[in-house]
Phi, psi and omega in degrees: 000146177290144180269341182289145180276152174285131185251000185272184182284145170222100183267128180287123179272313177202195187292348181221027179208138178233146184246138163257104185295145182295344176288349179304321180220144184293341182271354180284130180270334183219169173291162165256139177234127178244121178275114182196163174248181183297330180293324185268334191294328180297318178293324180296324179293341189282349171230185189263017177304321176300328175296328176292326174299317178294321178299316180297330179295353179267354188290139178301137175079007181295142184246146173071270181202160168279124192245153172216142180272168184292347175270021181305136165201170188302136178219191179273110180076278172280149169291157167291134187092010182271144179225134181210132176246132179236144181260112182298335180286348177246027180078018182301142186258164168245135184231119178303329177293342177272357175249317179103168180290321181269079181303133183053040158298139183193186188226143179231134179242125182249128178274160168225169173261015176271153177239170185307318182297332179282326190262327185308316181294342185246008191296322181294316178296319181297313180297318178299316180294319177297316183296322183276351180258319187264118183294131179220141179128168183298125172070005183295138172264170187229198184285341184250121178237132181238140175285176186301318181296317180293322180297319178294321178296319178300318180293334178281326187260335185073204185302337178306326181301317182271332175297323176297342178258019174085012184257065180130185184239152177302324182289346173301324181294325180296338184251022178239134178309132180059023184054025176077009181215116178267120180301148176091359174289134180236101181301337180288344176273358177269131185294156177301323180296317178297316179299317180298320180294327184269346190302324182251013185248002178283123186096025178232147184285319189086198186235202180067228184272008179284146183200167163234126182237141165267124187231159176235135178291117183248359175202139173245121183258336178223097187297323182293314180290321178301324179294318177296321180284345181078036181248137179228157177299135179072006175289143178265134179230167176237125177250133182238127180235110178197177184221224187260011172056212185296333180296309180296320179302316182291324176300316178295314181300316179299317182295317180297323177295319181289333185272358186306315184261000186291316179305316179297322180302323183258012176070029181263123177259131184237143177282348183211124183295341177292348176273014181321131187209173175215150172307134185302329181266010177276163177304319180292319179296315181296323180297313179296316181302316180297319179288319180298317179295320178296318177295324177298320178296324175298318180299316177300319181292321177303313180292329175299315181289325175297317178298318183295321177295320178297318178303315183292324178294316177300317180299317180295316185290322185258000173069024177221150178301147183296335174299319182287342177271004177066034185277079182255142177287124172285301179192159176230126181235143173272146172225017169222090188195160169237134182226143174275115186226159175266127178219155176270121179236120182052042176081000181245139176283124182227153169262120185229153174273109180266111174275126175236107181246101188070045179207149190243137174298142184217064183287142185274178176306140176088348181290134185297339179271358173278130179308144186305323183296337181250359191297334181288339183241330182124170184287134171296138179239122185255120185238103178285146174250212177266167190282003178247350187240278188199166168227170186225150162250124176245178174228140181302146185230155184299329180300332180294325181290325181281330191248328192222027181054043175070041189227149173224190183290177179233351181178202181281323183085135182292141173250352186212136178295162179297321179298314180294323180294319178296318179296319181296328184272358182305129179082358180254155174253096183298324180297322179289323178297318179295320180299325178293340176268001180090022181240120175270119184237137174229138182216162180292334180209153176294328179298323178300317178292323180297315180299329187253014180304150183308323182298339181286352185239153167295161174285117184300333178298323179293318180296313182295325178300324179293310183291332176292312181294326180282356181064035172273329175195156186243148180294134175241304182209148178247139179236139174250145182284145171236345177208139184221137165236141184218164176283000000 
């Protein structure tokens, strides 16, 4: 994260929104809007992420406003928590920096029919079994290896590819955003180097902020929606946070290299070269979109295989088949992606490219892209927090369609850089501190735990309160972690 403070204007719109007026800079085409309250805005001012919101407001074809969620912090090109919609019919661009390096990083929540009293006596054994079964850490390969041809086929089909091999259920697809397969993905547009990086990494957690957590529902805020979602107080769930691993990273890296000279070719002037972009309907734009979608399908499949391994560990630990343990997928959502969607802009129905970088789709009740089983209440929204406090299940709300192109936050958001977090944790045992809070944590390295210590993040409860009050998504249930594995 940048250490320099933001020096520009932030005008309070209401109790949970601040504006950067487009008059701030002559190159801004639209306002910037940051969803935050007075408690969070002071921290947001302390780095230059708001300047990145202003930078995004300069992109050709941008619609409405350049948006940021309350978990905003400094990122590559776009801030983390950044949202931007562009209209291809008005020269709207696609920007790899608006998706991020970890294409389709996202979250999956798996329910069980176990309760805290069933799991607490076995939590240490369970975490140990999960840690020794599920590969976690930088560059780790896993139990599933695919050759180049199979990897490309997997990117075309998404989780269906592994479900056909007995690794999951057909109904898992019904509970996955876009049924785990985004149309228009072209695996042939993914480089051989990217394919090679991903071939042995499907079904692996990775490092950084990725995790698998055993959680317990400790609060129900909307009993009616929780009932539709199948969530109860003291119920044990499994949350999985991972993305497209080295494959997605390479797709982004390849695109950024290819896009270096593209803005000049199309007469696009940018305030930051990290915003490298191309008109969405240009040959360069279409090539990236096809590769990005294929990488997104890989990300959905990665989480499918992580879930399947978790199911098998639970079955082994509790001596019953995972079907008997009620290990059903609630939902899987992407939070690093760009999608072509229909939205109403200034009273007109438009097809726009919605970039969500560290932001989650939050479609309301009745929306045709919400799975039928949830359509009466809205899309489940999965929001991970830090490993010492809590995570949330929200539900999409109508306000998101009016204000944020159907989008809400994606997590707690960093409050401290990884370097600062490691320095702060020097001489401390983060695993012991977590254990004193009732959380058993295992990681590939102590440094990994130090970087991800709870203090390194904003309190997710504060972030969720903003999106709830702003009517971007509504609180349904809160979960606290009892077991964590990390890279």
